[in-house]
KEKE-3310 file (N, C-alpha, C; in steps of 0.2 Angstrom, whole numbers, plus 5000, padded with zeros to 4 digits):
npx = (4854:4856:4865:4862:4851:4860:4864:4854:4850:4841:4833:4835:4822:4813:4816:4814:4801:4797:4798:4792:4778:4782:4780:4768:4761:4766:4761:4770:4779:4795:4800:4804:4819:4825:4819:4824:4838:4839:4835:4845:4855:4851:4854:4868:4872:4863:4876:4885:4885:4884:4894:4904:4899:4902:4917:4918:4915:4922:4934:4930:4929:4945:4950:4942:4947:4959:4961:4959:4963:4967:4967:4953:4944:4945:4940:4929:4924:4911:4907:4901:4888:4883:4869:4856:4860)
npy = (5000:5010:5005:4994:4995:5002:4992:4987:4997:5004:5019:5024:5027:5021:5008:5009:5008:5001:4990:4994:4989:4975:4974:4976:4968:4953:4954:4959:4952:4943:4938:4947:4951:4937:4934:4944:4945:4932:4940:4946:4936:4931:4942:4945:4933:4934:4944:4937:4928:4937:4945:4934:4926:4941:4940:4929:4930:4942:4936:4928:4939:4942:4932:4930:4945:4945:4934:4942:4948:4962:4976:4982:4971:4972:4987:4982:4971:4968:4972:4966:4957:4939:4938:4933:4930)
npz = (5129:5120:5111:5106:5100:5090:5084:5077:5069:5071:5080:5093:5101:5096:5100:5112:5112:5104:5115:5125:5118:5118:5132:5137:5128:5135:5146:5157:5161:5168:5154:5146:5149:5142:5129:5122:5124:5114:5105:5102:5100:5089:5079:5080:5074:5061:5058:5059:5047:5037:5037:5035:5021:5014:5014:5008:4995:4993:4990:4980:4972:4969:4965:4952:4946:4946:4933:4924:4908:4900:4899:4894:4900:4913:4913:4912:4920:4931:4947:4963:4970:4964:4948:4956:4967)
capx = (4849:4857:4869:4855:4849:4863:4865:4850:4848:4834:4831:4834:4815:4809:4818:4808:4794:4795:4800:4784:4774:4783:4779:4761:4758:4767:4759:4775:4781:4802:4801:4810:4827:4826:4818:4828:4845:4836:4835:4853:4858:4848:4856:4874:4872:4864:4878:4891:4883:4884:4904:4907:4895:4907:4924:4919:4913:4930:4938:4930:4932:4951:4951:4940:4953:4969:4962:4958:4969:4968:4964:4946:4942:4947:4934:4919:4920:4904:4908:4894:4885:4880:4862:4851:4864)
capy = (5000:5013:5000:4988:5002:5007:4985:4985:5000:5011:5023:5023:5028:5015:4998:5009:5008:4991:4988:4998:4987:4970:4973:4977:4961:4950:4956:4964:4945:4943:4934:4951:4947:4931:4940:4952:4938:4928:4944:4949:4930:4930:4949:4940:4927:4937:4948:4932:4926:4942:4943:4929:4930:4945:4937:4923:4936:4946:4930:4927:4944:4943:4926:4934:4948:4941:4931:4947:4948:4966:4984:4981:4966:4976:4990:4977:4968:4970:4974:4965:4950:4939:4938:4926:4927)
capz = (5125:5113:5107:5103:5094:5084:5081:5072:5065:5072:5084:5103:5103:5091:5102:5116:5111:5106:5120:5128:5118:5120:5141:5136:5126:5138:5153:5161:5164:5164:5149:5142:5147:5138:5124:5122:5121:5109:5097:5098:5098:5082:5075:5081:5071:5058:5055:5057:5041:5032:5036:5032:5016:5010:5015:5004:4990:4990:4991:4972:4963:4968:4960:4945:4947:4943:4927:4920:4905:4897:4900:4892:4905:4917:4913:4908:4924:4935:4954:4965:4970:4955:4947:4958:4974)
cpx = (4853:4861:4867:4852:4851:4866:4863:4850:4842:4838:4829:4825:4812:4809:4811:4804:4791:4794:4795:4780:4775:4780:4772:4757:4758:4765:4765:4777:4789:4803:4803:4814:4829:4822:4823:4836:4843:4836:4840:4858:4857:4853:4864:4875:4872:4871:4886:4893:4885:4889:4905:4904:4903:4914:4925:4919:4919:4935:4938:4932:4937:4954:4950:4945:4959:4970:4961:4965:4971:4965:4953:4942:4941:4939:4926:4917:4916:4906:4901:4895:4881:4872:4859:4855:4858)
cpy = (5000:5007:4994:4992:5002:4999:4986:4989:5004:5014:5023:5023:5024:5008:4999:5008:5002:4988:4987:4990:4979:4970:4973:4970:4954:4948:4959:4958:4946:4939:4941:4950:4944:4931:4943:4947:4934:4934:4944:4946:4930:4935:4946:4936:4929:4941:4943:4930:4930:4941:4939:4926:4935:4943:4933:4926:4942:4943:4930:4929:4944:4938:4930:4939:4945:4938:4936:4949:4956:4973:4983:4979:4969:4981:4988:4975:4974:4966:4970:4957:4946:4937:4933:4927:4930)
cpz = (5118:5107:5105:5098:5088:5079:5076:5068:5067:5077:5090:5104:5100:5094:5109:5117:5109:5112:5125:5126:5118:5127:5141:5135:5131:5145:5158:5165:5164:5161:5144:5142:5141:5131:5118:5118:5117:5104:5097:5098:5090:5078:5075:5075:5065:5052:5055:5049:5037:5029:5032:5022:5011:5011:5008:4995:4988:4988:4980:4969:4964:4964:4953:4941:4942:4937:4922:4916:4902:4900:4898:4897:4913:4921:4913:4917:4931:4943:4957:4967:4962:4955:4951:4965:4979)
residu = (UNK:UNK:UNK:UNK:UNK:UNK:UNK:UNK:UNK:UNK:UNK:UNK:UNK:UNK:UNK:UNK:UNK:UNK:UNK:UNK:UNK:UNK:UNK:UNK:UNK:UNK:UNK:UNK:UNK:UNK:UNK:UNK:UNK:UNK:UNK:UNK:UNK:UNK:UNK:UNK:UNK:UNK:UNK:UNK:UNK:UNK:UNK:UNK:UNK:UNK:UNK:UNK:UNK:UNK:UNK:UNK:UNK:UNK:UNK:UNK:UNK:UNK:UNK:UNK:UNK:UNK:UNK:UNK:UNK:UNK:UNK:UNK:UNK:UNK:UNK:UNK:UNK:UNK:UNK:UNK:UNK:UNK:UNK:UNK:UNK)
# end
């Protein structure tokens, strides 16, 4: 459970509280494990997607930097995501 909390960037007590609330709402049924699995799958997918986006952006930035021809262009280069991304 600690690893799940760290993955979601939340405190362990917060995750435990959410699970208690879920158990109360679900009437204590066995749906909790399936729900947690679905949540973990969604987290994994989101992390993969963001990692891929970061990788692609890094490649774009390397190509952009390779095209810079003088020191001023390097100094003026804005690092990060393009507007509207």
